[in-house]
matplotlib code that plots the C-alpha trace (Angstrom):
import matplotlib.pyplot as plt

x = [-143.4, -143.0, -142.9, -146.0, -147.8, -147.0, -148.2, -151.4, -152.0, -151.2, -153.6, -156.4, -155.7, -155.6, -158.9, -160.5, -159.0, -160.4, -163.9, -163.7, -162.6, -164.8, -166.5, -163.7, -161.3, -163.6, -163.2, -159.6, -159.0, -156.0, -157.3, -157.9, -155.4, -156.1, -157.5, -156.1, -152.5, -152.1, -148.3, -148.1, -146.5, -143.8, -142.9, -142.5, -140.5, -138.2, -137.3, -136.6, -134.4, -132.4, -132.1, -130.8, -127.7, -126.5, -128.3, -128.7, -130.9, -133.5, -136.1, -135.9, -136.2, -139.3, -141.2, -140.4, -142.0, -145.2, -145.3, -144.6, -147.2, -150.0, -149.6, -150.3, -153.8, -153.9, -152.2, -152.5, -149.0, -148.8, -145.3, -144.1, -145.1, -142.5, -143.0, -145.3, -147.9, -150.3, -148.2, -145.7, -143.9, -143.9, -140.3, -139.2, -140.9, -138.5, -139.0, -138.3, -135.8, -132.4, -133.7, -136.5, -135.2, -135.9, -137.6, -135.7, -136.7, -140.3, -140.0, -138.4, -141.2, -143.8, -142.0, -141.9, -145.6, -146.6, -144.9, -147.0, -150.2, -150.4, -152.6, -153.6, -151.5, -151.5, -148.3, -150.0, -150.4, -146.8, -145.7, -147.9, -146.7, -143.1, -143.2, -144.4, -141.8, -139.0, -139.9, -140.3, -137.0, -135.2, -136.5, -139.6, -143.3, -145.4, -149.0, -151.9, -151.5, -154.9, -155.1, -157.2, -155.9, -155.8, -153.4, -153.9, -153.9, -152.1, -149.7, -149.5, -146.1, -147.7, -149.3, -146.0, -144.4, -147.3, -148.4, -145.1, -143.6, -140.2, -137.4, -137.1, -140.9, -142.2, -143.8, -147.2, -147.0, -146.1, -149.0, -151.4, -150.2, -150.8, -154.2, -155.1, -154.6, -156.7, -153.6, -153.1, -150.1, -149.6, -149.5, -147.0, -144.7, -145.0, -144.5, -141.5, -140.1, -139.4, -136.3, -134.9, -133.3, -132.0, -129.8, -130.1, -128.1, -126.1, -127.9, -131.1, -129.7, -126.3, -127.8, -128.4, -124.6, -123.4, -126.1, -129.4, -132.3, -129.7, -128.2, -124.6, -124.6, -125.6, -129.0, -129.0, -131.1, -128.2, -126.0, -122.5, -120.7, -123.2, -122.7, -119.0, -119.5, -122.0, -119.6, -116.9, -119.4, -120.8, -118.0, -119.1, -119.3, -118.7, -120.6, -124.3, -124.8, -122.8, -125.0, -125.4, -127.2, -130.7, -130.1, -126.5, -126.8, -128.5, -128.7, -129.9, -132.2, -135.9, -136.2, -137.1, -133.5, -134.8, -136.8, -134.0, -131.8, -134.4, -134.3, -130.5, -130.8, -129.5, -132.3, -130.7, -133.3, -134.9, -138.3, -137.1, -135.8, -138.8, -141.0, -139.2, -137.8, -140.9, -142.0, -145.7, -146.3, -148.3, -145.6, -143.1, -145.0, -145.6, -141.9, -141.1, -143.6, -142.0, -138.5, -139.4, -141.3, -140.3, -143.5, -145.7, -143.8, -144.2, -147.9, -148.6, -146.4, -148.3, -151.6, -150.4, -149.1, -152.6, -154.2, -151.8, -152.3, -156.0, -155.7, -158.1, -157.4, -158.7, -160.9, -163.5, -163.5, -161.5, -158.0, -156.4, -153.9, -150.7, -148.7, -145.6, -145.5, -143.7, -146.5, -150.2, -151.5, -151.9]
y = [188.1, 185.2, 187.6, 189.5, 186.2, 185.0, 188.2, 188.1, 184.4, 185.2, 188.1, 185.9, 183.3, 186.0, 187.5, 184.1, 183.7, 187.0, 186.0, 183.0, 185.0, 186.1, 189.4, 191.0, 190.2, 191.7, 195.1, 195.3, 196.4, 196.7, 200.1, 201.5, 204.4, 204.9, 208.4, 209.3, 208.3, 207.0, 206.8, 204.8, 201.8, 203.7, 205.7, 202.6, 200.9, 203.9, 204.0, 200.2, 200.5, 203.2, 201.2, 198.2, 200.1, 199.9, 196.8, 193.8, 192.1, 194.8, 193.0, 189.8, 192.0, 193.8, 190.7, 189.2, 192.2, 191.7, 188.0, 188.7, 191.4, 189.4, 186.4, 188.6, 189.9, 190.3, 192.6, 195.8, 197.3, 196.3, 195.0, 198.5, 200.1, 200.9, 200.5, 203.1, 203.5, 200.6, 199.1, 196.2, 196.3, 193.1, 194.1, 192.7, 189.4, 186.4, 185.8, 189.5, 190.8, 191.3, 189.6, 191.5, 194.6, 197.1, 199.6, 202.6, 201.9, 201.6, 205.0, 206.3, 205.0, 206.5, 209.9, 209.8, 209.0, 211.6, 214.2, 213.3, 211.9, 213.0, 211.0, 208.5, 205.4, 203.1, 201.5, 198.0, 198.7, 199.9, 196.5, 194.7, 196.9, 196.7, 192.9, 192.8, 195.3, 193.5, 190.2, 191.7, 193.6, 190.4, 188.7, 187.1, 187.4, 190.5, 190.6, 193.0, 194.0, 194.2, 197.5, 199.4, 198.2, 200.5, 200.6, 199.1, 201.1, 198.5, 195.6, 192.0, 190.8, 187.7, 187.0, 187.3, 184.9, 182.4, 182.7, 183.0, 179.7, 178.7, 177.2, 174.4, 173.5, 170.3, 170.4, 169.5, 172.4, 174.8, 173.4, 174.1, 177.7, 178.2, 176.5, 178.9, 181.7, 179.9, 179.0, 175.5, 173.3, 174.8, 178.3, 177.0, 175.6, 178.6, 181.2, 179.3, 179.8, 183.4, 181.9, 181.9, 185.2, 186.6, 185.4, 183.5, 183.7, 180.6, 180.3, 179.4, 176.2, 175.4, 172.5, 170.8, 170.9, 169.4, 168.2, 167.7, 166.9, 166.1, 163.2, 164.6, 164.2, 166.4, 166.2, 163.2, 165.1, 167.5, 166.9, 166.0, 168.6, 171.3, 170.4, 171.0, 174.3, 175.4, 174.3, 176.7, 179.6, 178.5, 176.9, 175.0, 177.4, 180.3, 183.5, 182.6, 186.0, 185.0, 185.3, 182.5, 182.6, 180.9, 179.9, 178.9, 178.9, 182.3, 184.1, 187.5, 186.4, 185.3, 182.0, 178.4, 177.4, 177.1, 174.0, 172.4, 173.0, 171.0, 168.2, 168.1, 168.1, 171.7, 173.4, 175.7, 175.7, 172.6, 174.0, 174.3, 170.8, 169.3, 170.4, 167.9, 165.3, 164.5, 161.2, 161.0, 164.7, 166.4, 169.1, 166.8, 166.6, 170.4, 171.1, 168.8, 170.5, 173.9, 172.5, 171.2, 174.3, 177.9, 179.0, 176.9, 178.3, 181.9, 181.5, 179.9, 182.3, 185.3, 183.7, 182.8, 186.4, 187.7, 185.2, 186.1, 189.8, 189.2, 188.0, 190.0, 193.5, 196.6, 198.5, 201.2, 203.2, 200.7, 201.6, 204.7, 205.9, 206.5, 209.6, 207.8, 204.0, 203.7, 205.2, 205.7, 209.2, 211.7]
z = [-44.1, -41.8, -38.8, -39.9, -40.5, -37.1, -35.4, -37.4, -36.4, -32.7, -32.8, -34.0, -31.3, -28.6, -29.8, -29.5, -26.1, -25.0, -26.1, -23.7, -20.7, -17.8, -17.3, -15.3, -18.1, -20.7, -19.1, -20.4, -24.0, -26.3, -27.4, -23.9, -24.4, -28.1, -27.4, -23.9, -24.6, -28.1, -28.0, -24.7, -26.2, -28.1, -25.0, -22.9, -25.6, -26.0, -22.3, -22.3, -25.4, -23.7, -20.5, -22.5, -23.4, -19.8, -18.5, -20.9, -18.3, -18.0, -20.2, -18.0, -14.9, -16.1, -17.2, -13.8, -12.1, -14.0, -13.2, -9.5, -9.5, -11.0, -8.7, -5.7, -5.5, -9.3, -11.8, -9.8, -9.5, -5.8, -6.2, -6.9, -3.6, -1.0, 2.7, 4.2, 6.9, 6.5, 3.6, 4.0, 0.7, -1.4, -2.4, 1.0, 0.6, 0.3, -3.5, -4.2, -1.6, -3.1, -6.3, -8.1, -9.9, -12.6, -10.3, -11.6, -15.2, -14.2, -12.6, -15.7, -17.8, -15.4, -15.6, -19.4, -19.6, -17.0, -19.3, -22.3, -20.7, -17.0, -14.7, -17.4, -17.5, -14.5, -13.1, -13.5, -17.2, -17.4, -16.3, -18.9, -21.7, -20.6, -20.6, -24.2, -25.3, -23.5, -25.2, -28.6, -28.3, -27.5, -30.6, -29.2, -30.2, -30.1, -28.9, -28.3, -24.6, -22.9, -20.9, -18.5, -15.1, -12.2, -9.3, -5.9, -2.7, -0.7, -1.0, 0.4, 1.6, 3.0, -0.4, -2.1, 0.3, -0.2, -3.8, -5.8, -7.0, -5.6, -7.7, -5.2, -5.0, -6.4, -9.8, -8.3, -5.9, -8.7, -10.8, -8.0, -7.6, -11.3, -11.1, -8.3, -10.8, -13.4, -15.4, -16.7, -17.5, -20.9, -19.3, -16.8, -19.4, -21.7, -19.0, -17.6, -21.1, -20.1, -18.5, -22.0, -21.0, -17.7, -14.9, -11.6, -8.4, -7.4, -4.1, -5.9, -7.4, -5.8, -3.8, -7.2, -7.8, -4.5, -2.1, -3.9, -1.5, 1.2, -0.7, -0.6, -4.4, -7.4, -9.0, -11.4, -13.9, -14.6, -17.6, -16.4, -18.6, -17.6, -14.0, -14.1, -15.9, -13.2, -10.4, -11.9, -11.6, -8.2, -6.1, -3.1, -0.2, -2.5, -3.1, -3.5, -5.2, -8.3, -11.4, -14.0, -17.3, -17.2, -20.8, -21.4, -25.2, -26.0, -22.7, -23.9, -26.8, -26.5, -28.3, -27.6, -26.5, -23.0, -24.0, -26.0, -22.9, -20.9, -23.5, -22.9, -19.1, -19.0, -17.1, -14.5, -11.8, -10.3, -11.2, -14.8, -15.3, -13.5, -16.4, -18.6, -16.2, -14.2, -15.5, -16.3, -16.1, -18.9, -18.9, -20.6, -23.9, -23.8, -23.2, -26.1, -28.4, -27.6, -28.0, -31.4, -32.6, -31.7, -33.5, -31.2, -28.2, -29.3, -30.0, -26.6, -24.7, -26.1, -25.2, -21.7, -21.1, -21.9, -19.6, -16.8, -17.3, -16.8, -13.3, -11.1, -12.5, -10.8, -13.3, -13.4, -10.2, -8.2, -7.1, -8.6, -11.2, -9.2, -9.9, -8.5, -8.8, -5.5, -3.4, -3.3, -4.1, -1.3]

ax = plt.figure().add_subplot(projection="3d")
ax.plot(x, y, z, "-o")
ax.set_aspect("equal")
plt.show()
């Protein structure tokens, strides 16, 4: 009963948010495939459930693909394109190379959908649906996914290098990148909460353990016990490809532990802990709110995912519905 009540409450909030969005966003609809591919969500969910049996990280990988897609020329599936004539793949951009993953599962989802609804569901929409399914399957909130995006005919490696936030960027710089996407501080904190599951490579935070900002000392915002634990996983001069849980307490579940970790100075990435440890920032009170109320976090996360999914979608006759998510149609 509590779960159904939350979903109903979130649906009302999302409906209100949709009424306030611009005209380009109003073209998306949660019932877009109601006639053309009514089982789209269950097909996507089924493929992800199967993939989870061999890769516990797949949910975190898929939602990251959606995020990295939307921040580069909008939610248009451009991140999925391989290199080709006239296309420099975003997969090779610095934030994605040897880091972004889940490509094969996206291909599996596309194949499954082509078998039941050929030529109907876009790759951009697959990422949006897969993100909701991934969060829900990990114990997080559900929401009505807005659909109707079409796929881009090109990619932007330079956009991926420029627009995607870096874990070592200042909080102000990250705020600006979110603002450029019409996402505010609440969206920033809520969407950062996706780091409540998944892993990160040592090379993205090892400077915090040994030589933060060139000081020759660790980051003072790191809890001392957590610091020593991280040093065991990421020895100085060791393999930067080692993986560490983004959330040390419940690494594979979607909950608000990410924020209670911040409250205890156990944020893994510099950009994570900065949300809570930046004195005077409006993100501190938001992080506290989510740390003290999982319900508030879930509601805001669902709203922010819808807002992010509404960034500059291709609709109508724009773009295409790719037959293969890795390449444009012939």
